[in-house]
N, C-alpha and C positions, 0 to 999 in steps of 0.2 A: 795222503791217504791212511787210513787207520787200518790196520790189519785185523781181519776177526779171525775167530777161531774155526777150523775146518770141521770139528767136532764137538759135541756137547755132551759128555759122558753123563750120567744121571747114577747109575750103579748102585750100589749097596745103600747109601744114603738116600737117594731119589726114592728107591723102593720103601724106606723106612717112612718118608713124608707123605708118600702117596697112600700107603694104609693107614697112616695116623690120621687122616682126615676123618676117620670114623670116631677118632677119640674126642673131636669137638664137640660132638652130640654127647658123649658119655660123660665129658669132664666138665663140659658147660663153659667152655672159652667163649668169652664175648668179645675180646679185643684182639686184634691182629698182633698188638705187643705180646700179648699172654701167650699166644700161640707160638710166636718166634722164639720168646726166651725159652719155653719149655722144648721146642725143636732142637736148637743148639745145645741145649743141656744134654738132651739124649744123645747127639751125635759127638759129644765129647767124651761119653762112656764107652770107649771102645771095648769090644768084648761083650757088651750088653744088648747089642742090636738085635740077636736072634731069640732072647728072652722077650723082647718088646713085641716084635713081629709074631711069636708064638701067642702073646696076650691079645694082640689086636685081632689075630686070625680066629681065637676062640671066642672073643667077645662079638664078632661079628657071625659066629656059626658057621664060618666056611672051613671045609676039612682042608688039611695038609694036601692032600692028593689032588683036590680041586684047584687048589693055588698053584700047584706044579704043573697042571694041565692047562693053565690060561695061556693064551697066545702071547707073546712078547709086545709089551707096551712100552710106549715113549711118552714120557710124561710132557705136557706143554708142546706136543708134536705140532700142531697149526701154528702155534706162536712163533716156534723155531724154524719152520719152514717158510713162514713169511717174512721172518728176519734175513734169512737167506735168499729170497727172491729180491728183497731190496737191495741187499749188498750185491747181487749178480748185477743189479742194474748200474751200480757204480764201478764196478770193475769190469764192465765190458764195452767197448767201442762199436758204435754203429756208422755205417758209411753215409755220406752226405750230411747235409746241414740236418742239426738237431731240432725237433719241433719244440714249440712250446710246452708241451706237456708230455709225460712219460706215460705211456698207456700199458697196463698190465691187465691182460685178459686171462679170465678163468674159465675153463670148460664146465658147464653144470654147477650144482652146487657143491659146497666144501666149506668146512669151517676157517679155512685158510681165507676165505673171503674178507671175514669180520677181522681178522687180525690184520689184513693189509689194509683194511678201511681205517684202522686206528694209526698206523704207520703213515698213511696218506694224509691224514688230519695233522700231522705234527712233523713232517720230513719233507725235504725234496731229495731228488736224485740231479745231482750237479746242476741245482739252481732252477730245475723244473717240477712243475707241479705233478704229482703223481695222481693217475686215475685209475680206479678200478672198474672193470666192467666184466659182467657175467655174459657167456654165450651158452643158452640153453638150446638153441637152434643154429643151423647153418644162416639162416635170415639175420640172427643176430650179429654175426661176425662183422668186425671192423678191424681195420688195421692197426695193429697193437706193436710196440717195441719187445714185449715179452708176453709169451703164451704159456701158461700154466694148465697141464693136463692131469687132473688129480685121478688115482686109481679108481675103479668102480664106476665111470661113466660109461653111457653108451657108446659101443665099440664103434658104429658107423660115424656118429657125430664126432667122436674124437678122431678118427681118422679123417675125417673130411676136412675138419679145422687145422690139423697138422699139415695136411697137404696144401690148404690155402695159405697157412703160414710160411712154408717153404717157397711160396712164389714173392716172397719180399724178404727183407732181412731183418727178420724175426727170431730172437732168442727163444727157443723151444724147451720147456722144461718139463718133467713128468715124474710119475712114480712106479709106473709099470717095471717089472723085472726088464732089465737090458735095455730100457728107454732110450738112453743116450746112444746106445749102438745101434739100435734098429729104427728109431723114429726121430728122434730130435739131438738136441745138443749137450742137455744136462740131465741127468737122472738121479733122484733120491733113492738112498736104500737104506736099510737099518742094518746095523753092526753093533753087538755088546750095548744094546739100549742107547745106541748114539745115532743121530742122522748125519749120515755121510753122503757123498754125491760122487757121480761118476761126469767127466767131460770127453765128449767126442771132440777134441780139439780140430781134426781134420775136416768133420762136417761144418764146423762152425766157421773155419775160415773159407770154405767154399761158398758159405752164405754171405760172406762179406763182414762177418763179424771177427773182432780182435779182442782176445781173451787175455787180460792182465796176466802176467808171470805170476803175481802173488796168489791169484785165484787157481791158476794151474797147479801152483805147488801144494795147494790144500786139498784138491779133488784127485780122484784116480782116474789117469787117463785110458781111454779105450778107444777102440777103432785106428784107423790109419793116422799116421802123424802128419802135420800140415805141410804141405809142398809135395806130398807123395800121391 
């Protein structure tokens, strides 16, 4: 098994790249190679990042005060979370015989769906084809190996689908605060512009799920420990 990173820090360099997208229009970059060469040239010049940021903010007409008041953002968040969901499937064992397809269900609409579709088109989980299904109502629900509950969805629908998923061995992953502790097994959270996750290993064990020690070592454990 290949180990994947438990956190993907973006930090100062990521912020520069994010705001520098505005420069593409200003400077007229036409090829990715042009932008890539320029970006790494900037990142090599330590000490000049603040001057670059100020210039971009001024060009975009955004006051520094407004920038400071912006909510914490995570660049490429849907892509990162989709990659995590894929790897959760690789590092968790389900009871019983494995079906031919590995089904990932997503509650409602969320950008993660498109990223999961890209992964499903090129990868498999332990030799099994990945199928992504969206559940917009209770009638849409079908048994799946992994259920992802994004934040901001209809509360009643999310609660109903989580309840249905607890009736079978389904890994339940969500975004709401304390999701792993109160509702499912794994919960995403943001820390220092990084995507991290909590694991309720006790709840997962009760559901018949066996989480790899490698995955456990990368997450923050919450709830009761297995066997208690």
